[in-house]
Structures are given as structure tokens and as C-alpha cells.
Backbone as JSON Lines, residues from 0, in Angstrom:
{"i":0,"aa":"M","n":[-30.43,-20.39,-12.12],"ca":[-29.33,-21.98,-12.61],"c":[-29.26,-21.98,-14.37]}
{"i":1,"aa":"T","n":[-28.51,-22.6,-14.5],"ca":[-28.09,-22.85,-16.34],"c":[-28.94,-24.82,-16.52]}
{"i":2,"aa":"D","n":[-29.01,-24.76,-17.68],"ca":[-29.36,-26.17,-17.67],"c":[-28.02,-27.0,-18.7]}
{"i":3,"aa":"S","n":[-27.49,-28.2,-17.68],"ca":[-26.45,-28.81,-18.1],"c":[-25.86,-28.84,-19.43]}
{"i":4,"aa":"G","n":[-25.11,-28.66,-19.09],"ca":[-23.78,-28.65,-20.38],"c":[-23.68,-26.96,-20.89]}
{"i":5,"aa":"E","n":[-24.78,-26.2,-20.15],"ca":[-23.91,-24.62,-20.05],"c":[-23.23,-23.99,-19.18]}
{"i":6,"aa":"E","n":[-22.0,-23.16,-18.9],"ca":[-21.24,-23.01,-18.3],"c":[-21.71,-21.05,-18.07]}
{"i":7,"aa":"Q","n":[-21.7,-20.94,-16.7],"ca":[-21.6,-19.91,-16.43],"c":[-20.35,-19.05,-16.71]}
{"i":8,"aa":"P","n":[-20.92,-17.74,-17.23],"ca":[-19.07,-16.57,-17.08],"c":[-18.85,-16.66,-16.21]}
{"i":9,"aa":"V","n":[-17.25,-16.28,-16.08],"ca":[-16.09,-16.55,-14.89],"c":[-15.95,-14.44,-15.46]}
{"i":10,"aa":"T","n":[-16.54,-14.75,-13.52],"ca":[-16.9,-13.01,-13.06],"c":[-16.38,-13.31,-11.78]}
{"i":11,"aa":"G","n":[-16.06,-11.3,-11.54],"ca":[-15.06,-11.69,-10.35],"c":[-13.77,-11.41,-9.91]}
{"i":12,"aa":"G","n":[-13.26,-10.64,-8.85],"ca":[-12.12,-10.47,-8.41],"c":[-10.8,-11.56,-8.85]}
{"i":13,"aa":"F","n":[-10.92,-12.08,-7.87],"ca":[-10.1,-13.61,-8.14],"c":[-9.71,-13.53,-9.4]}
{"i":14,"aa":"V","n":[-10.24,-14.0,-10.51],"ca":[-10.21,-13.87,-12.08],"c":[-8.68,-13.05,-12.2]}
{"i":15,"aa":"R","n":[-9.73,-11.61,-11.67],"ca":[-8.93,-10.35,-12.58],"c":[-7.78,-10.02,-11.65]}
{"i":16,"aa":"S","n":[-7.43,-10.35,-10.45],"ca":[-6.29,-10.39,-9.96],"c":[-5.54,-11.48,-10.09]}
{"i":17,"aa":"Y","n":[-5.8,-12.32,-10.84],"ca":[-5.2,-13.54,-11.85],"c":[-3.98,-13.24,-12.74]}
{"i":18,"aa":"V","n":[-4.9,-12.32,-13.06],"ca":[-4.62,-12.13,-14.83],"c":[-3.47,-10.34,-13.96]}
{"i":19,"aa":"I","n":[-4.1,-10.06,-13.13],"ca":[-3.05,-8.56,-12.89],"c":[-1.86,-9.24,-13.15]}
{"i":20,"aa":"T","n":[-1.65,-10.04,-11.81],"ca":[-0.25,-10.62,-11.36],"c":[0.47,-11.61,-12.29]}
{"i":21,"aa":"G","n":[0.09,-12.0,-13.64],"ca":[0.34,-13.1,-14.33],"c":[0.18,-14.24,-12.74]}
{"i":22,"aa":"G","n":[-0.37,-14.78,-12.25],"ca":[-0.35,-15.54,-11.58],"c":[0.81,-16.16,-10.74]}
{"i":23,"aa":"R","n":[1.52,-15.33,-10.41],"ca":[3.02,-15.57,-9.47],"c":[2.43,-14.58,-8.32]}
{"i":24,"aa":"S","n":[2.91,-15.78,-7.1],"ca":[2.57,-15.82,-6.1],"c":[2.67,-14.53,-5.04]}
{"i":25,"aa":"L","n":[1.75,-14.13,-4.11],"ca":[2.12,-12.81,-3.35],"c":[3.3,-12.81,-3.01]}
{"i":26,"aa":"P","n":[4.01,-11.25,-2.39],"ca":[5.03,-11.25,-1.86],"c":[4.8,-11.12,-0.37]}
{"i":27,"aa":"A","n":[5.57,-11.17,0.87],"ca":[5.38,-11.73,1.71],"c":[4.9,-10.47,2.29]}
{"i":28,"aa":"A","n":[4.6,-10.39,3.62],"ca":[3.77,-9.52,4.3],"c":[4.55,-8.22,4.46]}
{"i":29,"aa":"D","n":[4.94,-8.9,5.23],"ca":[6.4,-7.25,5.84],"c":[7.67,-6.66,3.92]}
{"i":30,"aa":"A","n":[7.06,-7.68,3.37],"ca":[7.84,-6.83,2.09],"c":[7.59,-4.99,2.02]}
{"i":31,"aa":"F","n":[6.21,-5.06,1.77],"ca":[5.32,-4.07,1.97],"c":[4.31,-3.68,3.2]}
{"i":32,"aa":"S","n":[3.77,-3.32,3.83],"ca":[3.06,-3.6,5.4],"c":[2.08,-1.97,4.8]}
{"i":33,"aa":"L","n":[1.01,-2.62,4.99],"ca":[-0.11,-1.4,5.19],"c":[0.1,0.14,5.11]}
{"i":34,"aa":"V","n":[1.06,0.15,6.19],"ca":[1.13,1.68,6.78],"c":[3.06,2.4,5.75]}
{"i":35,"aa":"T","n":[3.43,1.28,4.82],"ca":[4.84,1.58,4.5],"c":[4.13,2.47,3.2]}
{"i":36,"aa":"L","n":[4.88,3.79,3.97],"ca":[4.58,4.62,2.11],"c":[5.91,4.72,1.31]}
{"i":37,"aa":"V","n":[5.1,4.91,0.23],"ca":[5.72,5.04,-1.61],"c":[4.85,6.31,-1.83]}
{"i":38,"aa":"T","n":[6.66,6.64,-2.78],"ca":[6.33,6.99,-3.87],"c":[7.13,7.01,-4.95]}
{"i":39,"aa":"V","n":[7.27,7.95,-6.03],"ca":[7.95,7.56,-7.19],"c":[9.23,8.57,-7.16]}
{"i":40,"aa":"A","n":[10.25,7.32,-7.06],"ca":[11.72,7.88,-7.42],"c":[11.76,9.36,-8.32]}
{"i":41,"aa":"P","n":[12.34,9.85,-8.0],"ca":[13.18,11.58,-8.47],"c":[13.33,10.5,-9.33]}
{"i":42,"aa":"D","n":[13.25,12.04,-10.63],"ca":[13.94,12.03,-11.94],"c":[13.34,10.75,-12.89]}
{"i":43,"aa":"R","n":[12.81,10.07,-12.19],"ca":[12.02,8.61,-13.12],"c":[11.11,9.45,-14.2]}
{"i":44,"aa":"E","n":[10.97,8.39,-15.51],"ca":[10.43,8.66,-15.94],"c":[9.94,7.5,-16.14]}
{"i":45,"aa":"E","n":[8.24,7.69,-16.62],"ca":[7.07,6.24,-16.85],"c":[7.31,5.69,-17.63]}
{"i":46,"aa":"P","n":[8.01,4.01,-17.55],"ca":[8.51,3.27,-18.28],"c":[7.28,3.17,-19.46]}
{"i":47,"aa":"P","n":[7.52,2.48,-20.45],"ca":[7.14,2.34,-21.92],"c":[5.28,1.43,-21.59]}
{"i":48,"aa":"R","n":[6.19,0.26,-21.18],"ca":[5.14,-0.65,-20.95],"c":[4.71,-1.19,-19.66]}
{"i":49,"aa":"L","n":[4.04,-0.51,-19.41],"ca":[3.49,-0.34,-17.64],"c":[1.61,-0.79,-18.12]}
{"i":50,"aa":"G","n":[1.42,-1.61,-17.26],"ca":[-0.1,-2.52,-17.58],"c":[-0.8,-1.46,-17.23]}
{"i":51,"aa":"P","n":[-2.06,-0.7,-16.95],"ca":[-2.51,-0.13,-16.66],"c":[-3.15,-0.01,-15.23]}
{"i":52,"aa":"E","n":[-2.75,-1.06,-14.28],"ca":[-2.42,-0.87,-12.4],"c":[-1.22,-0.2,-12.73]}
{"i":53,"aa":"A","n":[-0.25,-1.36,-12.83],"ca":[1.13,-0.2,-12.85],"c":[0.86,1.57,-13.21]}
{"i":54,"aa":"R","n":[0.35,1.66,-14.47],"ca":[0.38,2.73,-14.43],"c":[-0.19,3.46,-13.93]}
{"i":55,"aa":"A","n":[-1.44,3.54,-13.04],"ca":[-2.28,3.82,-11.93],"c":[-1.49,4.3,-11.12]}
{"i":56,"aa":"I","n":[-0.75,2.84,-10.35],"ca":[0.2,3.27,-9.24],"c":[1.57,4.76,-9.14]}
{"i":57,"aa":"W","n":[1.69,4.27,-10.38],"ca":[3.13,5.73,-11.12],"c":[1.83,6.69,-10.75]}
{"i":58,"aa":"E","n":[0.61,6.98,-11.74],"ca":[0.49,8.22,-11.56],"c":[-0.85,9.01,-10.06]}
{"i":59,"aa":"L","n":[-1.13,7.93,-8.66],"ca":[-0.73,8.52,-7.69],"c":[-0.07,8.5,-7.28]}
{"i":60,"aa":"C","n":[1.01,7.82,-6.82],"ca":[2.22,7.92,-6.26],"c":[3.23,8.99,-6.82]}
{"i":61,"aa":"S","n":[3.12,9.34,-7.75],"ca":[3.54,10.73,-9.01],"c":[3.44,11.83,-7.64]}
{"i":62,"aa":"G","n":[2.25,11.89,-7.03],"ca":[2.65,13.38,-5.87],"c":[2.47,13.15,-4.83]}
{"i":63,"aa":"G","n":[3.27,12.1,-4.64],"ca":[3.99,12.37,-2.89],"c":[3.23,10.99,-2.72]}
{"i":64,"aa":"Y","n":[4.19,10.79,-1.38],"ca":[3.88,9.76,-0.36],"c":[2.56,9.12,-0.05]}
{"i":65,"aa":"L","n":[2.54,8.24,-0.37],"ca":[0.51,7.24,-0.12],"c":[1.19,6.3,0.99]}
{"i":66,"aa":"S","n":[0.47,5.82,1.7],"ca":[0.53,4.5,2.16],"c":[-0.03,3.36,1.32]}
{"i":67,"aa":"V","n":[0.41,1.92,1.41],"ca":[0.39,0.58,0.99],"c":[-1.49,0.8,0.77]}
{"i":68,"aa":"A","n":[-2.09,1.09,1.84],"ca":[-3.48,0.71,1.91],"c":[-4.35,2.17,1.38]}
{"i":69,"aa":"E","n":[-3.6,3.41,1.21],"ca":[-4.27,4.14,0.67],"c":[-4.09,3.64,-1.34]}
{"i":70,"aa":"V","n":[-3.09,3.18,-1.57],"ca":[-3.06,2.6,-3.04],"c":[-3.19,2.08,-3.24]}
{"i":71,"aa":"A","n":[-3.55,1.17,-2.52],"ca":[-5.12,-0.1,-2.83],"c":[-6.22,0.13,-2.49]}
{"i":72,"aa":"A","n":[-6.67,1.12,-1.46],"ca":[-8.13,1.38,-1.51],"c":[-8.61,2.01,-2.74]}
{"i":73,"aa":"H","n":[-7.59,3.64,-3.77],"ca":[-7.6,3.84,-4.53],"c":[-8.03,3.68,-6.07]}
{"i":74,"aa":"L","n":[-7.1,2.36,-5.97],"ca":[-7.28,1.25,-7.34],"c":[-8.47,0.31,-6.93]}
{"i":75,"aa":"E","n":[-9.35,0.38,-5.76],"ca":[-10.19,-0.68,-5.98],"c":[-9.52,-2.3,-5.77]}
{"i":76,"aa":"L","n":[-8.15,-2.34,-6.15],"ca":[-7.63,-3.96,-6.02],"c":[-7.36,-4.23,-4.69]}
{"i":77,"aa":"P","n":[-7.28,-5.53,-4.46],"ca":[-6.77,-6.0,-3.19],"c":[-5.28,-6.04,-2.75]}
{"i":78,"aa":"V","n":[-5.25,-5.71,-1.3],"ca":[-3.3,-5.58,-1.16],"c":[-2.2,-6.14,-1.74]}
{"i":79,"aa":"G","n":[-2.74,-7.69,-1.34],"ca":[-1.81,-8.1,-2.1],"c":[-1.47,-8.13,-3.18]}
{"i":80,"aa":"V","n":[-2.51,-7.93,-4.39],"ca":[-2.14,-8.0,-5.74],"c":[-1.25,-6.01,-5.84]}
{"i":81,"aa":"V","n":[-1.62,-5.54,-4.71],"ca":[-1.02,-3.64,-4.9],"c":[0.29,-4.21,-4.72]}
{"i":82,"aa":"R","n":[0.78,-4.79,-3.4],"ca":[2.1,-5.47,-2.68],"c":[2.78,-5.63,-3.6]}
{"i":83,"aa":"L","n":[1.99,-6.52,-5.06],"ca":[3.03,-7.78,-6.01],"c":[3.58,-6.21,-6.76]}
{"i":84,"aa":"L","n":[2.94,-5.52,-7.05],"ca":[3.26,-4.25,-8.37],"c":[4.05,-3.1,-7.92]}
{"i":85,"aa":"L","n":[4.21,-2.82,-7.02],"ca":[4.55,-2.19,-6.2],"c":[6.11,-2.55,-5.75]}
{"i":86,"aa":"T","n":[6.28,-4.04,-5.69],"ca":[7.75,-4.63,-5.73],"c":[7.82,-4.59,-7.01]}
{"i":87,"aa":"D","n":[7.48,-4.98,-8.08],"ca":[7.48,-4.88,-9.2],"c":[8.17,-3.49,-9.57]}
{"i":88,"aa":"L","n":[7.54,-2.38,-9.15],"ca":[8.31,-0.46,-9.59],"c":[9.35,-0.64,-8.76]}
{"i":89,"aa":"H","n":[9.53,-0.99,-7.29],"ca":[10.53,-1.29,-6.25],"c":[11.83,-1.9,-7.28]}
{"i":90,"aa":"E","n":[11.83,-2.82,-7.5],"ca":[12.73,-3.32,-8.11],"c":[13.43,-2.61,-9.08]}
{"i":91,"aa":"Q","n":[12.54,-2.76,-9.9],"ca":[13.09,-2.05,-11.39],"c":[13.53,-0.84,-11.22]}
{"i":92,"aa":"G","n":[13.6,0.66,-9.48],"ca":[14.0,0.89,-9.37],"c":[13.44,2.07,-9.67]}
{"i":93,"aa":"H","n":[11.72,2.26,-10.03],"ca":[11.47,3.43,-9.96],"c":[10.1,4.23,-8.98]}
{"i":94,"aa":"L","n":[10.07,3.15,-7.55],"ca":[9.27,3.48,-6.66],"c":[10.82,3.86,-5.23]}
{"i":95,"aa":"L","n":[10.75,4.65,-4.36],"ca":[10.7,4.63,-2.93],"c":[10.22,4.43,-2.41]}
{"i":96,"aa":"H","n":[10.07,4.21,-1.23],"ca":[9.66,3.04,0.32],"c":[10.0,4.07,1.45]}
{"i":97,"aa":"R","n":[9.67,4.47,2.07],"ca":[9.33,4.77,3.3],"c":[9.59,3.38,4.93]}
{"i":98,"aa":"A","n":[9.77,2.7,5.49],"ca":[9.54,1.97,6.3],"c":[8.57,2.37,7.74]}
{"i":99,"aa":"P","n":[7.36,1.41,7.75],"ca":[6.77,1.93,9.08],"c":[7.26,3.13,9.58]}
{"i":100,"aa":"P","n":[6.55,3.0,10.2],"ca":[7.1,4.2,11.52],"c":[6.94,3.28,12.86]}
{"i":101,"aa":"P","n":[8.1,3.45,13.44],"ca":[7.94,2.31,14.74],"c":[6.75,2.68,16.13]}
{"i":102,"aa":"P","n":[6.14,1.73,16.56],"ca":[5.48,1.61,16.72],"c":[5.69,3.27,18.16]}
{"i":103,"aa":"A","n":[4.47,3.51,19.1],"ca":[4.98,4.62,20.63],"c":[5.12,3.78,21.37]}
{"i":104,"aa":"Q","n":[6.42,4.74,22.16],"ca":[6.57,3.74,23.31],"c":[5.56,4.58,24.66]}
{"i":105,"aa":"A","n":[5.26,3.92,25.92],"ca":[4.65,4.37,26.2],"c":[4.74,5.24,27.36]}
{"i":106,"aa":"V","n":[4.09,6.25,28.25],"ca":[5.73,6.84,28.59],"c":[4.67,6.86,30.22]}
{"i":107,"aa":"D","n":[5.76,7.17,31.21],"ca":[5.35,6.83,32.37],"c":[4.3,7.81,33.25]}
{"i":108,"aa":"R","n":[3.39,7.36,33.63],"ca":[2.74,7.79,34.12],"c":[2.83,9.56,35.1]}
{"i":109,"aa":"T","n":[3.7,8.89,36.02],"ca":[4.79,9.73,36.51],"c":[5.56,11.31,36.69]}
{"i":110,"aa":"I","n":[5.75,11.22,34.58],"ca":[5.97,12.41,34.17],"c":[4.71,12.68,33.77]}
{"i":111,"aa":"I","n":[3.98,12.47,33.3],"ca":[2.6,12.85,32.4],"c":[2.26,13.71,33.35]}
{"i":112,"aa":"E","n":[1.53,13.29,35.21],"ca":[1.4,13.49,36.14],"c":[1.52,14.87,36.7]}
{"i":113,"aa":"K","n":[3.53,14.65,36.58],"ca":[4.35,15.45,37.09],"c":[3.33,17.53,35.85]}
{"i":114,"aa":"V","n":[3.64,16.63,34.91],"ca":[3.56,18.03,33.8],"c":[2.44,17.69,33.99]}
{"i":115,"aa":"L","n":[1.56,17.62,34.35],"ca":[-0.09,18.11,34.56],"c":[-0.22,18.6,35.74]}
{"i":116,"aa":"H","n":[0.31,18.29,36.99],"ca":[0.76,19.09,37.63],"c":[1.12,20.56,38.0]}
{"i":117,"aa":"G","n":[2.06,21.0,37.74],"ca":[2.61,21.83,36.63],"c":[2.11,22.81,35.79]}
{"i":118,"aa":"L","n":[1.52,22.35,35.09],"ca":[0.3,22.94,34.46],"c":[-0.58,23.39,35.19]}
{"i":119,"aa":"E","n":[-1.43,22.87,35.85],"ca":[-2.46,23.32,36.26],"c":[-2.04,24.43,37.65]}
{"i":120,"aa":"R","n":[-0.39,23.96,38.47],"ca":[0.12,25.45,39.21],"c":[0.49,27.09,38.42]}
{"i":121,"aa":"R","n":[1.06,26.77,37.11],"ca":[0.41,27.85,36.45],"c":[-0.33,28.4,35.7]}
{"i":122,"aa":"F","n":[-0.92,27.63,35.17],"ca":[-2.48,28.35,34.67],"c":[-3.87,27.75,35.43]}
{"i":123,"aa":"G","n":[-3.85,26.88,36.16],"ca":[-5.13,26.86,37.19],"c":[-5.12,27.26,37.78]}
């Protein structure tokens, strides 16, 4: 507890996130979903005025494609903050992204059974 009139130091991830984003609102979740793959565009040089977080994203994504979730985990930042930084780099033309793969379609059970019976006859 603090005495009256004393202020506690402000700590925590919320303040840091606010500073990193410059107080801007976070982009929509569909812009960069958790499984969207991102990488640095070929033949791009690192811009001279990148913040430390954007520079870390640049270094991570220079080696190949990573998902948005992986980038956030490596940087230990909230996904929303990472999505905003990725959006900035993408809008500046520095970043490529691949849409997430479509969900798998269910295969007809009868086809699977026919394949299984064929394998059993051949090898069983």
C-alpha cells in the first residue's frame, strides 16, 4: 500500500502496448489472422527508421514465412499489437503475406472404407 498522495509506478503490458502502437486502434482480426503467413518482400532493404519491435519483426521474417501467432510469440507481444505492426509494414510494401489455408473438407466415409478394404485385400 502507498501513503495518501503517493503514486504507484505505472507498469504492465498495457502501457507498453499503447506506446508501441502510438495509441492507434488495432486492425480488424481478418486483416492478419493468427495463421496468416508473413515474410519480408524480396529485394527490400530495412527502412532506416524502424522502431525496435518493427525491426525485430523484420529480422524474424527475413528468414522465411512465419505465422502471425509465431511472430507474436517470438516477440512476446500481444497479437493485436503485432497485427498492427505487420499492417504498417505491409502497407509500406515491405511485407508479403499468404492467406491462411482453407479448412479441410470432410472426405466421404464410403471412399475411405473402399480404400481400406482395397489395402486389406492387397496387403492383408
